[in-house]
C-alpha positions, 0 to 999 in steps of 0.5 A: 682762785688764780686763773691757774687753779680755777682752769684745773679746778673741779669744784662744783662738777660731778664725775662718774668714774666706772670700775672704781672699786681698785685699782686705777680706777679706785687712784683716779676716783679720789683724784677727782674728788681730790680736786674737787668733784663729786663722784658716782664710783661704779663697779660690780663689788658693793664692798669695795666701792663701800670702802672707796665711797667712805674714803672719798666721803672722808674729802668732804665729797658728795658720793654715790656708790653704784653697783653695776655690772657693765657686761648688762648693757640694758642696765645702764641707761637706768643705773646712769638716770638714777645718778643723774637724779642723785646728783643733779647733773653729770659733768664728767664720765671717766670710762676705766673699767676694762680687762685682759684674758692673757692668751696667744692669739691661736688660743683665745676663744670666742667667749674670751673674745667677747668678754675683752670687747664687750666691757673695754669698748661696749660698756664704755659706749653705751656709758658714754651715751647714756651720760650723753643723753643728760650732757647734751642739754646742759651743752656741756661736758668731758667724757674720758675713756682710758685707753692705752699704748696698746691701741698704736702698739702690738704686743704678745698675748693681748690680740683681743685687748688691743683691738679693743683699745685701738678701737676705744681711740677710734670711738673717742674721735667718732664721738668727739665729732658728734658731739662738738656740736653739743660742747661735749669733749671726748678724750682718751688716755693711753697709759703704760703698764701701769703697776698696781697691787692687782697687776704686781704679780705680772711683774714677779716674772722678770723676763717680762718685767726686762722686756716691757722695761726694755721698751720704754724709754724713761725706763720705768712702770707707771704708777697710778699717781702718773695718771692723775695730771692727764686725768685732771687735765681732760676733765677739766675747764683747761682742755676745753679746745681739745677733743677726740686726742688720745694722750699717751702715757707710756714713758715714751713707749709708742715714740719707737 
């Protein structure tokens, strides 16, 4: 294997991907498997998890479907321990699970706020904590948080979402500093709007689509595959000297 293939290969690695039953999470889980990783896919929907697990299994990878409600933080350590027992190690964590409740700021309820912050930020912290307990003894690990361009810019109907993603990028820095001595790299990816089957109905609003595209210098929405390079890079040996960084994959939105 030449040096570049070795740097980016995930052969022999074990990864966890949250929010892996559909959309970006599912695509990332499959991409990690294609790069050589065995994968634990985490989400609430057992049916959809079974489908993505079957897809990964057909690639010849060891795969484990883990039904988990990330709002139930108290269950996270036990679930992560079970994943560790199954694979014997955890090399990579991708905290992808997230949500937005699109409302004007004046209409956001306490329940709305708590849901968005609990999933996007709180669950990512406690997943990272639980996984780090297994990474620290091995003195090795990669944690990748799915942040957003909204960590850096504001946008309409996203007060809670922007707050959660800004917090996630700051949390990334804090964990990177604390765990650097254990050779655990903690980074984040900040995409622009990504077109998926779930988000496609949102872009049927032509005025919304035009506004979004007007803010992206490269002139198009993101696709799931646009994220693969960033995820593989931050999960692989190629990024061993990178930590505490949020890599924007936003078509230039945050350049303005």
